[in-house]
PLY file of the C-alpha trace (Angstrom):
ply
format ascii 1.0
element vertex 138
property float x
property float y
property float z
element edge 137
property int vertex1
property int vertex2
end_header
0.00 0.00 0.00
1.38 3.43 -0.91
1.53 6.19 1.65
-0.96 8.95 1.04
-1.79 11.93 3.17
-5.42 11.78 4.22
-5.62 14.74 6.53
-3.61 17.37 8.38
-4.50 19.27 11.51
-2.89 22.60 12.37
-3.35 23.88 15.93
-1.96 26.83 17.85
-2.79 29.14 20.72
-3.14 32.90 20.70
-2.60 34.57 24.06
-4.42 37.66 25.33
-1.33 39.83 24.70
-1.22 38.84 21.00
-3.12 40.26 18.03
-5.24 37.29 16.92
-5.76 38.49 13.33
-2.06 39.24 12.82
-1.07 35.80 14.19
-3.65 33.94 12.09
-2.72 35.85 8.94
1.03 35.32 9.47
0.72 31.60 10.11
-1.77 30.86 7.35
0.13 32.94 4.78
3.50 31.39 5.63
2.08 27.86 5.57
0.10 28.74 2.41
-3.12 27.33 3.82
-6.65 28.60 3.91
-9.95 27.21 4.97
-12.41 27.13 7.78
-10.99 27.78 11.22
-12.34 26.34 14.46
-11.75 28.55 17.49
-12.46 28.00 21.16
-11.59 30.00 24.24
-9.61 28.43 27.04
-8.57 29.92 30.36
-4.95 30.25 31.42
-3.59 29.63 34.90
-4.57 33.15 36.02
-7.92 33.18 34.22
-6.58 34.94 31.14
-8.23 34.01 27.85
-6.28 31.80 25.44
-7.73 31.18 21.98
-7.25 27.65 20.61
-7.23 27.79 16.79
-7.47 24.68 14.59
-7.63 24.14 10.88
-8.17 20.82 9.13
-6.88 20.07 5.64
-7.69 17.03 3.50
-6.09 15.24 0.57
-4.14 17.52 -1.77
-4.18 20.45 0.67
-2.69 18.23 3.40
-0.05 16.98 0.94
0.86 20.52 -0.12
1.36 21.52 3.53
3.52 18.46 4.22
5.71 19.12 1.17
6.06 22.83 1.97
7.28 22.00 5.48
9.63 19.23 4.35
11.12 21.46 1.64
11.62 24.51 3.87
12.52 22.88 7.16
16.02 23.84 8.29
18.74 21.22 7.69
19.53 20.93 11.38
15.88 20.15 12.11
15.76 17.58 9.30
18.76 15.84 10.85
17.07 15.88 14.28
13.89 14.47 12.78
15.73 11.73 10.92
17.69 10.75 14.04
14.54 10.62 16.22
11.87 9.82 13.64
10.36 6.97 15.66
9.33 9.41 18.38
7.40 11.59 15.89
5.20 8.79 14.53
2.65 6.87 16.56
1.51 3.26 16.14
-1.25 4.33 13.76
1.24 6.01 11.43
0.34 9.58 12.38
3.22 12.06 12.08
3.43 14.80 14.72
5.51 17.94 14.38
5.84 21.20 16.33
6.96 24.36 14.57
8.23 27.51 16.24
5.35 30.04 16.10
7.50 33.16 16.30
9.87 31.85 13.62
6.94 31.07 11.37
5.64 34.61 11.81
8.96 35.72 10.26
8.63 33.16 7.45
11.13 30.69 8.95
10.02 27.07 9.20
11.84 25.42 12.09
10.98 23.04 14.87
10.03 24.48 18.24
9.50 23.50 21.85
7.55 26.40 23.35
4.86 28.58 21.78
4.44 26.18 18.88
2.23 25.35 15.94
1.19 21.72 16.44
0.82 19.67 13.27
-0.64 16.21 12.90
-0.52 14.40 9.57
-2.70 11.33 9.12
-1.52 9.01 6.36
-2.68 5.82 4.74
-0.26 2.97 5.15
1.29 1.27 8.12
3.80 2.76 10.50
6.73 1.29 8.56
5.52 2.73 5.27
5.02 6.15 6.83
8.54 6.03 8.30
10.04 5.26 4.89
7.95 7.94 3.18
9.07 10.65 5.60
12.71 9.55 5.37
12.58 10.30 1.63
11.95 13.96 2.43
14.66 14.28 5.06
0 1
1 2
2 3
3 4
4 5
5 6
6 7
7 8
8 9
9 10
10 11
11 12
12 13
13 14
14 15
15 16
16 17
17 18
18 19
19 20
20 21
21 22
22 23
23 24
24 25
25 26
26 27
27 28
28 29
29 30
30 31
31 32
32 33
33 34
34 35
35 36
36 37
37 38
38 39
39 40
40 41
41 42
42 43
43 44
44 45
45 46
46 47
47 48
48 49
49 50
50 51
51 52
52 53
53 54
54 55
55 56
56 57
57 58
58 59
59 60
60 61
61 62
62 63
63 64
64 65
65 66
66 67
67 68
68 69
69 70
70 71
71 72
72 73
73 74
74 75
75 76
76 77
77 78
78 79
79 80
80 81
81 82
82 83
83 84
84 85
85 86
86 87
87 88
88 89
89 90
90 91
91 92
92 93
93 94
94 95
95 96
96 97
97 98
98 99
99 100
100 101
101 102
102 103
103 104
104 105
105 106
106 107
107 108
108 109
109 110
110 111
111 112
112 113
113 114
114 115
115 116
116 117
117 118
118 119
119 120
120 121
121 122
122 123
123 124
124 125
125 126
126 127
127 128
128 129
129 130
130 131
131 132
132 133
133 134
134 135
135 136
136 137
């Protein structure tokens, strides 16, 4: 069975001190995605509002996002991914990635640890096939 991207989920948080429209525009423009956005309000530790923003992409749109990220991801991050790829893919063959939100706002696609854009790619094919497919792009 060939690997095929079925769906991608993009999720990030916008804090009360951030301009929600500027953040959404920057992220969506730099990832070259558009579509319907699901938003919900969460509460931070001190009761401050945090907006959870999610966008779902299917088929070709999910594939385009995956390829954009793989093609623009910094070499150091590609090496890190390749070295630790098993920890980024679950038993169902879903690929998880976290991009630096502030870097992305500047047009730089790099992995992040804090204040991140969370990505989940769901693919057809088993875990092994997904591993091999991703390796081709690293």
